[in-house]
Structure formats: C-alpha cells, structure tokens
Residue frames as a rotation matrix with the C-alpha (Angstrom) as fourth column:
MET 1
0.521 0.852 0.047 0.04
0.854 -0.521 -0.009 -0.03
0.017 0.045 -0.999 -0.03
LYS 2
-0.334 -0.716 0.613 1.35
0.718 -0.615 -0.327 3.46
0.611 0.331 0.719 -0.94
ARG 3
0.521 0.439 -0.732 1.37
0.831 -0.457 0.317 6.39
-0.195 -0.773 -0.603 1.45
CYS 4
0.275 -0.385 0.881 2.21
0.297 -0.837 -0.459 10.09
0.914 0.388 -0.116 1.22
LYS 5
-0.233 -0.456 -0.859 4.44
0.946 0.097 -0.308 11.05
0.224 -0.884 0.409 4.13
SER 6
-0.961 -0.119 0.249 3.63
0.099 -0.991 -0.090 14.73
0.257 -0.062 0.964 3.69
CYS 7
-0.368 0.912 0.183 -0.25
-0.728 -0.405 0.553 14.50
0.579 0.070 0.813 3.48
GLN 8
-0.851 -0.020 0.524 -0.57
-0.415 0.636 -0.651 11.31
-0.320 -0.772 -0.550 5.39
VAL 9
0.289 0.933 -0.216 -2.93
-0.866 0.159 -0.474 9.78
-0.407 0.324 0.854 2.90
GLU 10
-0.425 -0.343 0.838 -3.05
0.008 0.924 0.383 6.19
-0.905 0.169 -0.389 1.66
VAL 11
-0.020 0.326 -0.945 -3.44
-0.964 -0.258 -0.068 5.50
-0.266 0.910 0.319 -2.08
LEU 12
0.190 0.266 0.945 -4.82
-0.276 0.938 -0.209 2.20
-0.942 -0.221 0.252 -3.22
ASP 13
0.972 0.215 0.097 -4.41
0.031 0.293 -0.956 2.37
-0.234 0.932 0.278 -6.99
GLU 14
0.434 -0.853 0.290 -1.20
0.896 0.442 -0.040 2.34
-0.094 0.277 0.956 -9.12
THR 15
0.869 -0.094 0.486 -0.53
0.048 -0.961 -0.271 6.05
0.492 0.259 -0.831 -8.85
VAL 16
0.158 -0.918 -0.364 3.12
0.860 0.309 -0.407 6.88
0.486 -0.249 0.838 -8.08
THR 17
-0.828 -0.443 0.344 2.64
0.256 -0.844 -0.470 10.45
0.498 -0.301 0.813 -6.91
CYS 18
-0.628 0.606 -0.489 0.33
0.570 -0.070 -0.818 11.99
-0.530 -0.793 -0.302 -4.36
PRO 19
-0.120 0.658 0.744 -2.84
0.920 -0.208 0.332 13.37
0.373 0.724 -0.580 -5.85
LEU 20
0.778 0.461 -0.427 -2.73
0.618 -0.684 0.388 16.24
-0.113 -0.566 -0.817 -3.36
CYS 21
0.670 -0.609 -0.424 0.84
-0.258 -0.727 0.636 17.46
-0.696 -0.317 -0.644 -3.31
ASN 22
0.897 -0.244 -0.370 2.41
-0.315 0.234 -0.920 15.52
0.311 0.941 0.133 -6.30
ARG 23
-0.013 -0.930 0.368 5.21
-0.990 0.064 0.128 14.14
-0.143 -0.362 -0.921 -4.12
VAL 24
-0.340 -0.189 -0.921 6.48
-0.499 0.866 0.006 10.62
0.797 0.462 -0.389 -4.73
LEU 25
0.648 0.653 0.392 4.59
-0.703 0.315 0.637 8.04
0.292 -0.689 0.663 -2.69
SER 26
-0.547 -0.783 0.296 6.36
-0.836 0.489 -0.249 5.61
0.050 -0.384 -0.922 -0.39
ASP 27
0.232 0.594 -0.770 5.53
-0.488 0.756 0.436 1.98
0.841 0.274 0.466 -0.49
ASP 28
0.041 -0.205 0.978 5.16
-0.991 0.120 0.066 0.14
-0.130 -0.971 -0.198 2.96
GLY 29
-0.814 -0.468 -0.344 5.11
-0.541 0.826 0.157 -3.22
0.211 0.314 -0.926 1.31
LYS 30
-0.603 0.688 0.404 1.63
-0.032 0.486 -0.873 -4.16
-0.797 -0.539 -0.271 2.52
THR 31
-0.923 0.384 -0.009 -0.88
0.041 0.122 0.992 -5.53
0.382 0.915 -0.129 0.00
VAL 32
-0.566 0.824 0.033 -4.47
-0.432 -0.262 -0.863 -4.46
-0.702 -0.502 0.504 0.42
LYS 33
-0.841 0.384 0.382 -7.09
0.539 0.667 0.514 -6.63
-0.058 0.638 -0.768 -1.12
ARG 34
-0.779 0.554 -0.295 -9.72
-0.559 -0.826 -0.076 -4.40
-0.286 0.105 0.953 -2.72
GLU 35
-0.416 0.760 0.500 -13.30
0.456 0.650 -0.608 -5.70
-0.787 -0.025 -0.617 -2.89
ARG 36
-0.793 0.238 0.562 -15.22
0.535 -0.170 0.827 -5.22
0.292 0.956 0.008 -6.07
MET 37
-0.848 0.457 -0.269 -17.65
-0.164 -0.709 -0.686 -2.31
-0.504 -0.537 0.676 -5.69
TYR 38
0.020 0.830 -0.558 -19.86
-0.950 -0.159 -0.270 -3.30
-0.313 0.535 0.785 -8.61
PRO 39
0.344 0.163 0.925 -21.03
-0.038 0.986 -0.160 -6.70
-0.938 0.020 0.346 -9.86
ASP 40
-0.771 -0.615 -0.165 -19.28
-0.263 0.071 0.962 -8.09
-0.580 0.785 -0.216 -12.92
PRO 41
0.115 0.890 -0.441 -21.85
-0.869 -0.125 -0.479 -7.96
-0.482 0.438 0.759 -15.71
GLU 42
-0.163 -0.224 -0.961 -20.19
-0.771 0.637 -0.018 -10.88
0.616 0.738 -0.277 -17.59
GLU 43
-0.969 -0.244 -0.030 -20.16
-0.161 0.720 -0.676 -12.98
0.187 -0.650 -0.737 -14.44
GLU 44
-0.457 0.881 0.124 -23.89
-0.398 -0.077 -0.914 -12.22
-0.795 -0.467 0.386 -13.85
ARG 45
0.184 0.462 -0.868 -24.72
-0.983 0.075 -0.168 -13.07
-0.013 0.884 0.468 -17.48
MET 46
-0.508 -0.415 -0.755 -22.96
-0.488 0.861 -0.145 -16.43
0.710 0.295 -0.639 -17.26
ARG 47
-0.926 0.246 0.285 -24.78
-0.165 0.415 -0.895 -17.16
-0.339 -0.876 -0.344 -13.94
LEU 48
-0.058 0.982 -0.177 -28.07
-0.684 -0.168 -0.710 -16.50
-0.727 0.080 0.682 -15.60
TYR 49
0.101 0.085 -0.991 -27.28
-0.895 0.442 -0.053 -18.67
0.434 0.893 0.120 -18.63
GLY 50
-0.873 -0.440 -0.209 -26.22
-0.298 0.821 -0.487 -21.48
0.386 -0.363 -0.848 -16.29
ILE 51
-0.670 0.692 0.270 -29.51
-0.230 0.152 -0.961 -21.32
-0.706 -0.706 0.058 -14.43
LYS 52
0.121 0.752 -0.649 -31.40
-0.893 -0.203 -0.401 -21.10
-0.433 0.628 0.647 -17.71
ASN 53
-0.309 -0.344 -0.887 -29.66
-0.762 0.647 0.014 -24.16
0.569 0.680 -0.462 -19.14
ILE 54
-0.997 -0.014 0.079 -30.37
-0.064 0.744 -0.665 -26.27
-0.049 -0.668 -0.742 -15.99
PHE 55
-0.357 0.931 -0.072 -33.96
-0.436 -0.234 -0.869 -25.09
-0.826 -0.278 0.490 -16.14
PHE 56
0.076 0.320 -0.945 -34.26
-0.997 0.006 -0.078 -26.05
-0.019 0.948 0.319 -19.80
ILE 57
-0.729 -0.415 -0.545 -32.81
-0.421 0.899 -0.123 -29.55
0.541 0.139 -0.830 -19.20
LEU 58
-0.859 0.481 0.176 -35.45
0.043 0.411 -0.911 -30.14
-0.511 -0.774 -0.374 -16.44
LEU 59
-0.003 0.891 -0.454 -38.19
-0.690 -0.331 -0.644 -28.89
-0.724 0.312 0.615 -18.75
GLY 60
-0.186 -0.152 -0.971 -36.95
-0.928 0.351 0.123 -31.19
0.322 0.924 -0.206 -21.43
MET 61
-0.977 -0.167 -0.130 -36.97
-0.096 0.899 -0.428 -34.19
0.189 -0.406 -0.894 -19.08
ILE 62
-0.494 0.868 0.049 -40.55
-0.178 -0.046 -0.983 -33.30
-0.851 -0.494 0.178 -18.14
ALA 63
0.120 0.550 -0.827 -41.65
-0.933 -0.221 -0.282 -33.10
-0.338 0.805 0.487 -21.72
VAL 64
-0.524 -0.337 -0.782 -40.14
-0.620 0.780 0.080 -36.49
0.583 0.527 -0.618 -22.53
LEU 65
-0.982 0.179 0.065 -41.69
0.076 0.678 -0.731 -38.08
-0.175 -0.713 -0.679 -19.46
MET 66
-0.224 0.955 -0.193 -45.19
-0.447 -0.276 -0.851 -36.66
-0.866 -0.104 0.489 -20.36
GLY 67
-0.015 0.196 -0.980 -44.83
-0.995 0.096 0.035 -37.96
0.100 0.976 0.194 -23.86
ILE 68
-0.853 -0.302 -0.425 -44.04
-0.275 0.953 -0.125 -41.46
0.442 0.011 -0.897 -22.62
ILE 69
-0.790 0.608 0.082 -46.91
0.088 0.244 -0.966 -41.47
-0.607 -0.756 -0.246 -20.15
ASN 70
-0.059 0.780 -0.623 -49.22
-0.764 -0.437 -0.474 -40.13
-0.642 0.448 0.622 -22.92
TYR 71
-0.333 -0.193 -0.923 -48.00
-0.844 0.497 0.201 -42.89
0.420 0.846 -0.328 -25.27
ILE 72
-0.977 -0.124 -0.172 -48.53
-0.032 0.888 -0.459 -45.63
0.210 -0.443 -0.871 -22.65
THR 73
-0.585 0.793 -0.168 -51.93
0.340 0.052 -0.939 -44.40
-0.736 -0.606 -0.300 -21.53
TYR 74
-0.930 0.165 -0.329 -53.16
-0.350 -0.671 0.653 -43.17
-0.113 0.723 0.682 -24.95
ASN 75
-0.429 0.862 0.270 -56.95
0.572 0.490 -0.658 -43.14
-0.700 -0.128 -0.703 -25.27
GLY 76
0.139 0.466 0.874 -57.33
0.978 -0.204 -0.047 -40.90
0.156 0.861 -0.484 -28.27
PHE 77
0.978 0.201 0.051 -56.42
0.181 -0.949 0.260 -37.61
0.101 -0.245 -0.964 -26.50
LEU 78
0.165 -0.981 0.098 -52.90
0.766 0.065 -0.640 -36.21
0.622 0.181 0.762 -27.21
TRP 79
0.955 0.284 -0.088 -52.68
0.273 -0.720 0.638 -34.11
0.118 -0.633 -0.765 -24.09
SER 80
0.279 -0.937 -0.211 -48.94
0.753 0.077 0.654 -34.26
-0.596 -0.341 0.727 -24.11
ALA 81
-0.164 -0.259 0.952 -48.94
0.876 -0.482 0.020 -31.80
0.454 0.837 0.306 -27.02
ILE 82
0.738 0.466 0.487 -50.50
0.174 -0.829 0.531 -29.18
0.652 -0.307 -0.693 -24.78
VAL 83
0.807 -0.517 -0.286 -47.82
0.370 0.065 0.927 -29.85
-0.461 -0.854 0.243 -22.21
LEU 84
-0.060 -0.873 0.483 -45.14
0.963 0.076 0.257 -29.54
-0.261 0.481 0.837 -24.90
ALA 85
0.109 0.182 0.977 -46.55
0.662 -0.747 0.065 -26.30
0.742 0.640 -0.202 -26.13
SER 86
0.965 0.237 0.114 -46.77
0.058 -0.615 0.786 -24.82
0.257 -0.752 -0.608 -22.63
ILE 87
0.513 -0.846 -0.143 -43.13
0.576 0.216 0.788 -25.83
-0.636 -0.487 0.598 -22.00
LEU 88
-0.162 -0.573 0.803 -41.95
0.975 -0.216 0.043 -24.30
0.149 0.790 0.594 -25.25
TYR 89
0.521 0.459 0.720 -43.86
0.321 -0.887 0.333 -21.07
0.791 0.057 -0.609 -24.42
LEU 90
0.974 -0.150 -0.168 -42.26
0.131 -0.229 0.965 -21.01
-0.183 -0.962 -0.203 -20.99
MET 91
0.201 -0.965 0.168 -38.81
0.845 0.258 0.469 -21.56
-0.496 0.048 0.867 -22.49
VAL 92
-0.044 -0.106 0.993 -39.30
0.782 -0.622 -0.031 -18.63
0.621 0.776 0.110 -24.90
THR 93
0.807 0.474 0.353 -40.53
0.160 -0.750 0.642 -16.45
0.569 -0.462 -0.681 -22.11
VAL 94
0.793 -0.566 -0.227 -37.59
0.302 0.042 0.952 -17.24
-0.530 -0.823 0.204 -19.83
SER 95
0.027 -0.864 0.502 -35.00
0.954 0.172 0.245 -16.97
-0.298 0.473 0.829 -22.60
TYR 96
-0.186 -0.060 0.981 -36.14
0.722 -0.685 0.095 -13.77
0.666 0.726 0.171 -24.15
SER 97
0.607 0.578 0.545 -37.79
0.129 -0.748 0.651 -11.77
0.784 -0.325 -0.529 -21.36
ILE 98
0.977 -0.208 -0.050 -35.50
0.047 -0.019 0.999 -12.65
-0.209 -0.978 -0.009 -18.44
VAL 99
0.301 -0.939 0.167 -32.09
0.748 0.341 0.569 -13.57
-0.591 -0.047 0.805 -19.74
HIS 100
-0.238 -0.432 0.870 -31.90
0.933 -0.350 0.081 -11.21
0.270 0.831 0.486 -22.65
ARG 101
-0.187 0.201 -0.962 -33.62
0.679 -0.681 -0.274 -8.33
-0.710 -0.704 -0.010 -20.84
ARG 102
-0.618 0.028 0.785 -35.15
0.697 -0.442 0.565 -6.72
0.364 0.896 0.254 -23.80
ASN 103
-0.935 0.309 0.175 -37.25
-0.350 -0.883 -0.314 -3.62
0.057 -0.355 0.933 -23.56
LEU 104
-0.606 0.718 0.343 -40.83
-0.147 0.323 -0.935 -3.90
-0.782 -0.617 -0.091 -22.37
ALA 105
0.199 0.694 -0.692 -42.44
-0.851 -0.227 -0.473 -3.43
-0.486 0.683 0.546 -25.78
ALA 106
-0.323 -0.414 -0.851 -40.46
-0.797 0.603 0.009 -6.31
0.510 0.682 -0.525 -27.24
LYS 107
-0.980 0.029 0.199 -41.44
-0.111 0.745 -0.657 -8.49
-0.167 -0.666 -0.727 -24.26
ILE 108
-0.177 0.984 0.007 -45.14
-0.479 -0.080 -0.874 -7.68
-0.860 -0.158 0.485 -24.88
VAL 109
0.227 0.195 -0.954 -44.89
-0.972 0.106 -0.210 -8.69
0.060 0.975 0.213 -28.58
VAL 110
-0.687 -0.563 -0.460 -43.12
-0.529 0.821 -0.215 -11.92
0.498 0.095 -0.862 -27.72
GLU 111
-0.824 0.429 0.370 -45.69
-0.152 0.462 -0.874 -12.81
-0.546 -0.776 -0.315 -25.05
VAL 112
0.125 0.909 -0.398 -48.49
-0.744 -0.179 -0.644 -12.23
-0.656 0.376 0.654 -27.59
ILE 113
0.023 -0.175 -0.984 -46.93
-0.903 0.418 -0.096 -14.47
0.428 0.891 -0.148 -30.15
GLY 114
-0.915 -0.370 -0.159 -46.10
-0.247 0.827 -0.505 -17.20
0.318 -0.423 -0.849 -27.60
GLY 115
-0.598 0.748 0.289 -49.60
-0.261 0.159 -0.952 -16.97
-0.758 -0.645 0.100 -26.06
GLY 116
0.200 0.699 -0.687 -51.25
-0.931 -0.083 -0.355 -17.06
-0.306 0.711 0.634 -29.49
ILE 117
-0.353 -0.379 -0.856 -49.34
-0.680 0.732 -0.043 -20.18
0.642 0.567 -0.516 -30.47
LEU 118
-0.983 -0.049 0.179 -50.04
-0.168 0.647 -0.743 -21.89
-0.079 -0.761 -0.644 -27.14
VAL 119
-0.271 0.957 0.105 -53.89
-0.448 -0.029 -0.893 -21.29
-0.852 -0.289 0.437 -27.32
SER 120
0.175 0.290 -0.941 -53.86
-0.983 0.113 -0.148 -22.40
0.063 0.951 0.304 -30.99
VAL 121
-0.656 -0.502 -0.563 -52.28
-0.463 0.857 -0.225 -25.68
0.596 0.113 -0.795 -30.06
ILE 122
-0.844 0.464 0.269 -54.70
-0.106 0.347 -0.932 -26.21
-0.526 -0.815 -0.244 -27.20
ASP 123
0.058 0.923 -0.380 -57.69
-0.769 -0.202 -0.606 -25.46
-0.636 0.328 0.698 -29.50
TYR 124
-0.069 -0.142 -0.988 -56.32
-0.888 0.459 -0.004 -27.90
0.454 0.877 -0.157 -32.14
VAL 125
-0.878 -0.415 -0.241 -55.53
-0.286 0.855 -0.432 -30.76
0.385 -0.311 -0.869 -29.70
ILE 126
-0.783 0.583 0.215 -58.86
-0.028 0.313 -0.949 -30.71
-0.621 -0.749 -0.229 -27.88
GLY 127
-0.196 0.675 0.711 -60.82
0.930 0.357 -0.082 -30.62
-0.309 0.646 -0.698 -31.20
TYR 128
-0.928 -0.374 0.004 -60.48
0.357 -0.882 0.309 -27.46
-0.112 0.289 0.951 -33.23
GLU 129
0.141 0.985 -0.098 -63.51
0.948 -0.163 -0.273 -25.12
-0.285 -0.054 -0.957 -32.85
GLY 130
-0.031 -0.209 0.977 -61.85
0.715 -0.688 -0.124 -21.83
0.698 0.695 0.171 -33.82
TRP 131
0.873 0.405 -0.272 -62.25
0.474 -0.573 0.669 -20.02
0.115 -0.713 -0.692 -30.42
SER 132
0.107 -0.919 -0.379 -58.48
0.782 -0.158 0.603 -19.34
-0.614 -0.361 0.702 -30.33
ALA 133
-0.747 -0.410 0.524 -58.48
0.663 -0.518 0.540 -17.34
0.050 0.751 0.658 -33.58
ALA 134
0.001 0.842 0.539 -61.93
0.616 -0.425 0.663 -15.84
0.788 0.331 -0.519 -33.05
TYR 135
0.876 0.468 0.117 -61.53
0.183 -0.547 0.817 -14.55
0.446 -0.694 -0.565 -29.48
VAL 136
0.731 -0.571 -0.373 -58.28
0.518 0.108 0.849 -15.22
-0.445 -0.814 0.374 -27.69
ILE 137
-0.222 -0.899 0.379 -55.72
0.958 -0.129 0.255 -14.09
-0.181 0.419 0.890 -30.25
PRO 138
-0.030 0.211 0.977 -57.55
0.457 -0.866 0.202 -10.86
0.889 0.453 -0.070 -31.19
GLY 139
0.930 0.368 -0.022 -57.95
0.188 -0.422 0.887 -10.19
0.317 -0.829 -0.461 -27.49
LEU 140
0.347 -0.902 -0.256 -54.17
0.760 0.110 0.641 -10.66
-0.550 -0.417 0.723 -26.90
ILE 141
-0.274 -0.438 0.856 -53.51
0.900 -0.430 0.069 -8.37
0.338 0.790 0.512 -29.86
LEU 142
0.486 0.575 0.659 -55.79
0.257 -0.814 0.521 -5.66
0.836 -0.084 -0.543 -28.49
THR 143
0.934 -0.150 -0.324 -54.14
0.317 -0.070 0.946 -5.90
-0.165 -0.986 -0.018 -25.08
ALA 144
0.018 -0.992 0.127 -50.68
0.921 0.066 0.384 -5.61
-0.389 0.110 0.915 -26.59
ASP 145
-0.152 0.009 0.988 -51.76
0.696 -0.709 0.113 -2.59
0.702 0.705 0.102 -28.68
LEU 146
0.843 0.474 0.254 -53.19
0.132 -0.641 0.756 -0.88
0.521 -0.604 -0.603 -25.56
ALA 147
0.701 -0.603 -0.382 -50.01
0.575 0.161 0.802 -1.67
-0.422 -0.782 0.459 -23.54
VAL 148
-0.275 -0.860 0.430 -47.67
0.957 -0.200 0.212 -0.22
-0.096 0.470 0.877 -26.19
VAL 149
0.189 0.430 0.883 -49.90
0.443 -0.840 0.314 2.93
0.877 0.331 -0.349 -26.49
VAL 150
0.979 0.120 -0.162 -49.51
0.193 -0.329 0.924 3.42
0.057 -0.937 -0.346 -22.78
LEU 151
0.222 -0.971 -0.085 -45.76
0.835 0.145 0.531 3.14
-0.503 -0.189 0.843 -23.22
VAL 152
-0.226 -0.236 0.945 -45.95
0.824 -0.563 0.057 5.84
0.519 0.792 0.322 -25.88
LEU 153
0.622 0.574 0.533 -47.93
0.183 -0.768 0.614 8.14
0.762 -0.284 -0.583 -23.61
VAL 154
0.904 -0.291 -0.314 -45.60
0.328 0.001 0.945 7.56
-0.275 -0.957 0.096 -20.69
ASN 155
-0.119 -0.992 -0.047 -42.38
0.556 -0.106 0.825 8.01
-0.823 0.072 0.564 -22.74
ARG 156
0.792 0.609 0.044 -43.54
0.380 -0.436 -0.816 10.79
-0.478 0.663 -0.577 -25.01
LYS 157
0.436 -0.712 -0.550 -40.05
-0.643 -0.675 0.363 12.16
-0.630 0.195 -0.752 -25.64
THR 158
-0.705 -0.706 -0.066 -39.06
-0.591 0.533 0.605 8.83
-0.392 0.465 -0.794 -27.22
TRP 159
0.167 0.941 0.296 -42.46
-0.504 0.339 -0.794 7.78
-0.847 -0.017 0.531 -28.51
TYR 160
0.479 0.033 -0.877 -41.07
-0.877 0.064 -0.476 7.02
0.040 0.997 0.059 -31.99
SER 161
-0.651 -0.756 0.065 -39.02
-0.758 0.643 -0.108 4.14
0.040 -0.120 -0.992 -30.58
TYR 162
-0.541 0.525 0.657 -42.25
-0.122 0.724 -0.679 2.20
-0.832 -0.448 -0.328 -30.11
LEU 163
0.023 0.591 -0.806 -43.53
-0.853 -0.409 -0.324 2.87
-0.521 0.695 0.495 -33.63
MET 164
-0.483 -0.280 -0.830 -42.18
-0.764 0.598 0.243 -0.38
0.428 0.751 -0.502 -35.18
TYR 165
-0.980 0.170 0.105 -43.81
0.070 0.781 -0.620 -2.40
-0.187 -0.600 -0.778 -32.39
LEU 166
-0.164 0.962 -0.218 -47.21
-0.316 -0.260 -0.912 -0.83
-0.934 -0.081 0.347 -33.14
ILE 167
-0.037 0.107 -0.994 -46.72
-0.999 0.002 0.038 -1.53
0.006 0.994 0.107 -36.85
PHE 168
-0.828 -0.364 -0.426 -45.77
-0.381 0.923 -0.049 -5.20
0.412 0.122 -0.903 -36.07
ILE 169
-0.757 0.629 0.179 -48.87
0.082 0.363 -0.928 -5.59
-0.648 -0.688 -0.327 -33.86
ALA 170
0.060 0.783 -0.619 -51.05
-0.717 -0.398 -0.572 -4.16
-0.694 0.479 0.537 -36.62
VAL 171
-0.348 -0.218 -0.912 -49.62
-0.858 0.465 0.216 -6.77
0.377 0.858 -0.349 -38.98
LEU 172
-0.999 0.024 -0.021 -50.34
0.031 0.874 -0.486 -9.52
0.007 -0.486 -0.874 -36.46
SER 173
-0.435 0.901 -0.009 -53.92
-0.268 -0.139 -0.953 -8.31
-0.860 -0.412 0.302 -36.17
VAL 174
-0.088 0.367 -0.926 -54.44
-0.994 -0.089 0.059 -9.14
-0.060 0.926 0.373 -39.88
VAL 175
-0.888 -0.399 -0.227 -53.67
-0.419 0.907 0.046 -12.83
0.188 0.136 -0.973 -39.27
PRO 176
-0.656 0.706 0.267 -57.07
0.210 0.511 -0.834 -13.68
-0.725 -0.490 -0.483 -37.57
VAL 177
0.123 0.739 -0.663 -58.89
-0.591 -0.482 -0.647 -11.80
-0.797 0.471 0.377 -40.34
ILE 178
-0.349 -0.337 -0.874 -57.10
-0.920 0.300 0.251 -13.85
0.178 0.892 -0.415 -43.02
MET 179
-0.994 -0.023 0.103 -57.99
-0.052 0.956 -0.288 -17.05
-0.092 -0.292 -0.952 -41.13
TYR 180
-0.244 0.970 -0.025 -61.63
-0.024 -0.032 -0.999 -16.01
-0.970 -0.243 0.031 -41.13
LEU 181
0.154 0.240 -0.958 -61.53
-0.898 -0.371 -0.238 -15.32
-0.413 0.897 0.158 -44.87
PHE 182
-0.647 -0.449 -0.616 -60.14
-0.647 0.751 0.132 -18.87
0.403 0.484 -0.777 -45.34
GLY 183
0.324 0.915 -0.239 -63.13
-0.539 0.386 0.749 -20.19
0.778 -0.114 0.618 -43.32
LEU 184
-0.547 -0.601 -0.583 -61.20
0.142 0.620 -0.772 -21.31
0.825 -0.505 -0.253 -40.26
PHE 185
-0.760 0.398 -0.514 -63.76
0.586 0.077 -0.807 -19.86
-0.281 -0.914 -0.291 -37.92
GLU 186
-0.246 0.809 0.534 -67.21
0.828 -0.111 0.549 -18.24
0.503 0.578 -0.643 -38.08
GLN 187
0.716 0.520 -0.465 -67.25
0.689 -0.634 0.352 -15.30
-0.112 -0.572 -0.812 -35.51
PRO 188
-0.057 -0.864 0.500 -65.10
0.887 -0.274 -0.372 -12.55
0.458 0.422 0.782 -37.03
LEU 189
0.806 0.468 0.364 -66.40
0.327 -0.863 0.386 -9.53
0.494 -0.192 -0.848 -35.04
ILE 190
0.829 -0.518 -0.212 -63.55
0.067 -0.284 0.956 -9.40
-0.555 -0.807 -0.201 -32.46
ALA 191
0.038 -0.832 0.554 -61.00
0.857 0.312 0.410 -10.09
-0.514 0.459 0.725 -35.20
TRP 192
0.173 0.155 0.973 -62.23
0.803 -0.594 -0.049 -7.21
0.570 0.790 -0.228 -37.27
ILE 193
0.968 0.221 0.114 -62.28
0.103 -0.773 0.625 -4.87
0.227 -0.594 -0.772 -34.21
SER 194
0.530 -0.844 -0.082 -58.74
0.332 0.117 0.936 -5.86
-0.780 -0.523 0.342 -33.19
CYS 195
-0.153 -0.648 0.746 -57.42
0.973 0.031 0.227 -5.32
-0.170 0.761 0.626 -36.74
GLY 196
0.448 0.451 0.772 -59.28
0.628 -0.773 0.087 -2.04
0.636 0.446 -0.630 -37.18
ILE 197
0.996 -0.089 -0.023 -58.12
-0.041 -0.653 0.757 -0.49
-0.082 -0.752 -0.654 -33.88
SER 198
0.337 -0.940 0.057 -54.48
0.539 0.243 0.806 -1.73
-0.772 -0.241 0.589 -34.33
VAL 199
-0.151 -0.378 0.913 -54.19
0.977 -0.196 0.080 -0.26
0.148 0.905 0.399 -37.82
LEU 200
0.616 0.493 0.614 -55.91
0.430 -0.864 0.263 2.93
0.660 0.102 -0.744 -36.82
THR 201
0.842 -0.362 -0.400 -53.61
0.340 -0.219 0.914 3.26
-0.419 -0.906 -0.061 -33.83
VAL 202
-0.099 -0.944 0.314 -50.60
0.865 0.074 0.495 3.41
-0.491 0.321 0.810 -36.11
PHE 203
-0.139 0.116 0.983 -52.11
0.779 -0.600 0.181 6.14
0.611 0.792 -0.007 -38.30
VAL 204
0.836 0.518 0.180 -53.17
0.291 -0.698 0.654 8.19
0.464 -0.494 -0.735 -35.35
ILE 205
0.585 -0.722 -0.369 -49.76
0.486 -0.052 0.872 7.97
-0.649 -0.690 0.321 -33.66
LEU 206
-0.340 -0.705 0.622 -48.11
0.928 -0.143 0.345 9.04
-0.155 0.695 0.703 -36.93
ALA 207
0.158 0.482 0.862 -50.53
0.632 -0.720 0.287 11.86
0.759 0.499 -0.418 -37.48
ALA 208
0.960 0.270 -0.077 -50.15
0.214 -0.526 0.823 13.11
0.181 -0.807 -0.563 -33.89
GLY 209
0.385 -0.900 -0.206 -46.37
0.708 0.145 0.691 12.79
-0.592 -0.412 0.693 -33.91
ASN 210
0.497 -0.385 -0.778 -43.75
-0.502 -0.859 0.105 15.04
-0.708 0.338 -0.620 -35.50
LYS 211
0.546 -0.381 -0.746 -41.13
-0.786 0.075 -0.613 14.34
0.290 0.921 -0.259 -38.13
GLN 212
-0.373 -0.709 0.599 -39.44
-0.882 0.472 0.009 11.91
-0.289 -0.524 -0.801 -35.77
GLY 213
0.243 0.563 0.790 -41.95
-0.238 0.824 -0.514 9.23
-0.940 -0.063 0.335 -36.71
LYS 214
0.979 0.100 -0.177 -41.31
-0.190 0.139 -0.972 9.60
-0.073 0.985 0.155 -40.41
ASN 215
0.183 -0.981 -0.067 -37.57
-0.925 -0.149 -0.350 9.67
0.333 0.126 -0.935 -39.74
GLU 216
-0.260 -0.201 0.944 -37.87
-0.659 0.752 -0.021 6.47
-0.706 -0.627 -0.328 -37.73
LEU 217
0.703 0.504 0.502 -39.71
0.021 0.690 -0.723 4.73
-0.711 0.519 0.475 -40.61
ALA 218
0.831 -0.424 -0.360 -37.15
-0.499 -0.283 -0.819 6.06
0.246 0.860 -0.447 -43.07
ARG 219
-0.125 -0.938 0.323 -34.29
-0.992 0.108 -0.071 4.75
0.032 -0.329 -0.944 -40.92
ARG 220
-0.035 0.150 0.988 -35.90
-0.425 0.892 -0.150 1.34
-0.904 -0.426 0.033 -40.39
PHE 221
0.638 0.431 0.638 -36.78
0.338 0.587 -0.736 0.82
-0.691 0.685 0.229 -44.04
HIS 222
-0.354 -0.933 0.065 -33.77
0.504 -0.132 0.854 2.62
-0.788 0.334 0.516 -45.53
THR 223
0.261 0.518 0.814 -35.83
0.965 -0.160 -0.207 4.99
0.023 0.840 -0.542 -47.60
C-alpha cells in the first residue's frame, strides 16, 4: 500500500505520486485486497445462462416423461402436445424476457406471439373449434396494442422508438382476419375490431407525432 508522508494519505491504486501534493509516494510493502464495488456484468450473465440451461434440461426431461406417459396411456387424446406447447412457451418467455432483458415493448410482442401459439395448439388438440383465432388471439393483440400505446404516452419524448412495435402488432392483427376469410372460424367480429383498432392506432400515432416518426420509418426501411 502506498502512502504520502507529507499528506498522510493512503493510495490504493497504481499512482506513483500523491494526488494532493504531487510528491512521490512511499510503499510500505503491505498488500491491500480491494473488494469489487460493482457486480461483474459478464459473471452475472454467465450465472443467468447457467440457471437457464439447467432449467431447460429439467423442462426437457418433463416433456419426454409426459410424452412417454401419454403414449402408454393413450386413449385418443394427445394431451402431451398441450404440455409440450406450454413448455416451449415457458422456454421462450424465460430466454427472451428474463435472460436477454429486452425492452418492455419487445417483451409484450413476444408474449402475444407465444400466447397465441399456445392457445392455438390447445384449440387444435382438444378438437378445433376456432375459439383461439376468433376470441383469444384478437384479445391478446388488443391488449398488446393498448399496452404499447400506454408506453408511448408515458415515454412521449421517445415515442417514435415504439412505432415499429405498433406496426408489427397491426400486421399480427391481420392474421385472424385472413384465417376467417379462409373459413377457419365463423365469428369474425372481435378479429375485425382488433385489426381495425391496431391499424388505426398506427395512423393516429403517426398523425399526432412530428417528423421523428417519419424519420424512424425512413431509418428502419432505409428509404
């Protein structure tokens, strides 16, 4: 450990002169172990990845076990497919939302996609009736659209950073409408409402915003 005999201060770093009087520091030969003041981000990241991998291995074992049990006790109902879809949804949620720590709007979009896939699988496995595309998915899209609009209102100075998420949600809202047009379900009201509100939201946000919105679109699409 280094010390200034004039100022009587101790210096812990590699400085050779006193920061107060610029005199050469003397070394008393003692070594001071300095504790880390801040967590190492790389160490924290590796710890999270380790936990995630262990978690995924356990989920994989559960999925295999459920598949074997379903095969042995099969009575015409493939319930293990629902379990597998739920596990995959959980894996996506953990990997994307927790480990990667993306922004909140991205998490909302991922949750909507994962939730839509999950309910679609459940609807198909238990005997497809179209309720997932007619009610649940449009409801999820409306919820996501509202959530991102709230983020825009809360973060008005950087509202344009959420524009692409609103556009992507609007594109997703068209999917149930297309499914209806192909005759995959018979109750299109909520699907049309979801699509209309999502698309309208994009135009309203663009109209209410300034040139930053157009600049964001130009930057994203290189126009």
